[in-house]
N, C-alpha and C positions, 0 to 999 in steps of 0.2 A: 634712704640710700642703702643698698646692700653692702655689707662689710665682707671683704674677701677673707677666705680662710684657706687652710691647707688643701692641696690637691687630694681628691678622694679616690679616683679611679686609676688603675695601672696604665691604661692607655693615655690618660692625661699626663702622667709622669713621663712616659716615653715620648709623647709628642713634644713636650717641653724640652727634653734632652735633645731631641733632633733639632728643634728650632735654635737652641743655644749653641749647639755644635756648628750649625751652618752660619750663624751670625758671627761666632768667634772665628771661623775660617775666613770670613770676610775681613775681619780685623787683622788677622795674620797676613793676608794678602797685601795689606797696606803698610806693613812695617818696613822701616829703613834698616840698613845694616847695623847702625849704631843702636837702634831700638832692640834688635834681637839680642844684643850683648848687655842690655840694661839689667841690673839686679832686680829681681822680682820681690814680691812680698814674702816669698818662701826663702828662708835663710839659706844661703849657699847656692841658690839656683838663679840663673839668669832667665830671661824671658824664654830663651830657646829650650832650656831644660823643662820648664813648665809646659810649653807646647808639646814637646816630645813625650812627656809623661801622659798627656791627655790622649795621645794616639795609641797608648798601650792598654786602653780600657778593655780591649778584646782578648787580652792575653789568655791563652788556653791553659789547661791543667798541666800539660807536660812542660811548656815554657816556664810556667810559674814555679813548678818544682825545681827546674834547673836553676832559675834565678834565686830561689830560696837556698839551695845548696851552695851556690856561689857566695851568698851573703851569710853563710853559716847560721841560718835560722833566724837572723835578725830581720824583722819586718821593715824597720826604718832603713837599714842598710840596703835591703832589697829594692825598696822604692827609690832610694837615692841612686843606687848603682845602675838600675835599669834605665832611669831617666838620663843619666850622664852618658851611658852607652848610646842610647837612641839619639841624643842631642848631637852626636858627632855626624849624623846624616845632614845633607844639605837642608837648610831651613825652607827652601822652596818645596820640599816634600810634605811639610806638615799640614798645610791648609788642605791640599787634595786628599790626604789621608783622613783628616777630620771630616771632610764632606762625605767621603765614602762610607763613613760609619753611620750616617743618617739613615734611618729606617731599620737598622739592625737592632735586635734585642739581645745580642750577646753581651755578656759581662764577665768579669774575672771570677774565678772560683771563690765560693764562700761569701759572696756579697749579695745584697738585695738590689733592686732597681734604684733604690734611693741613694746608694753610694755614687753611681755615675752622675746623678743629679747634683749632689753636693760637689763633686769634682768639677763639673763644667761651670757651675755657678761661681764657686769660690776661686778656682784657678783662673777663670775669666777675669776676676778682679785682681788676682795676683799679677796678671799681665797688664791690665788696663790702668790701674791706679798709679804705679810708678811712672808710666808713660804719659800721665795726664790725659788719658783717653776716657771719655764718658762711656759707661757701659751699664745700662739700666737692667735691674733684675725684676722679673715679674714677681709681684708680692706673694701670690699664692704659691709659686714654686719656692721662693725664698723661705716662706713659713714652713713648708713641707721639709725642706732641707735642714732648717734650723731645729725642727723638732727631732729629726733623726739624729743629727749631730749631738744634740743635748742628751738624748736617751742612750746613745750607744757606748758611752764610756771611752774606751780606747778607739782612736788615738788622741782624741781632743780632751778628754777628762774634764769636760765643761762643768758638770755638776759639782765636782770637787773644787775646781779652780775658781768658780763663781759662786760658791756656797754662801748663802746669806743675802743674796741680792735677788730681787724680782725683776725680770726682764719683761718689758711690755712694748709691743709694737704699736706705733701710732698710725700706721697705714693699713693694718689688717688685723684680724682676730687671732692674735698669737701672744701667749704669755708663757713664762717658764720660771721656775725657782720660787723661793720665798724669802722675804726680808726679815728673817727671824734670828739673826745673830745678835748676841748681847755684846755690850761694851761700847765705849765712846767712838763714834764715827763708823761703826760697823754696820753693814747691811744698808738696805734702802732700795728704792725703786730706781731703775735705770730704763729710760725709754728712748725710742727713736724709730726710724724706718726699719722694717724687718730685714732689709738687706744689710744694714749696719750691724744689727744684732746677730745675723748669721756670721758676719766677719768676726765679731767678738767671740761667739761660741766656738768658732774654729781657730781661734788664737791669733787673728790678725788685729791685734790690739791697736797698733799705731794707726792703722787706717780706720778702725771703728770708732775709737773714743772721741775724735773731733766731731763726729756726726750724732753723738748721743747727748742726752740731758737727763735731768731728774735729780732728786735729792740724794740718791746713792752714788752719783757719779764721782764726787771728790774722793770718797772712800774707796771706790773701785779703782780709780786711777792710781791712788796711793798703793793699793795692794798689788796691782799688776806691775808697778814700777819697782817693787821690792826685789832684792837679789834672790835668784832662784825661782822667780815666777815663771810659769810654763810659757814657752813660745812655740808657735807652729813651725 
């Protein structure tokens, strides 16, 4: 049996983004008023802020510059503030806007096509998991997103946060990291579905850890529970 690996072609990435945006729009159509107000996996964001953020993937150069000036150059503040402002719109607007993005290849300034892939996959879980909604990730797409999130440093800082652990997907051909830290209980292999590893790499520890296993899991759980551990 062939083992799935990361997406190789740009068109494959964009087709996956389109499919994920359309399926997520279908989920948004089905949300109740109370579900829109539910806290997401993103600290400080309700489901409505996450949905609003996803509709901003086409933000052009000038609007991005205006948002950066408003945020006084802080990337985190800019992302937060633009989502909060956009979330003030009626929630009925978000699904149609997400559907309208399907087929487009526009992206925010300074990012590759892989950042929109990370966004739609991970933020889809930020919405679905707290609501108890099942939302399956395609393994190839999750592996592609996990590799990009692992390699890019800011904002996830995964290589530093997970240093000394080897991550191994059980449902596709993807690994990252090394289990080479010295000391009792340090390092080890952590394994599980690549969708869970993507959540781990992007800082969704609470959602990811229950889905993982392996000899390194106790040490990793202890590290991530320590004061000052990075959170998404």
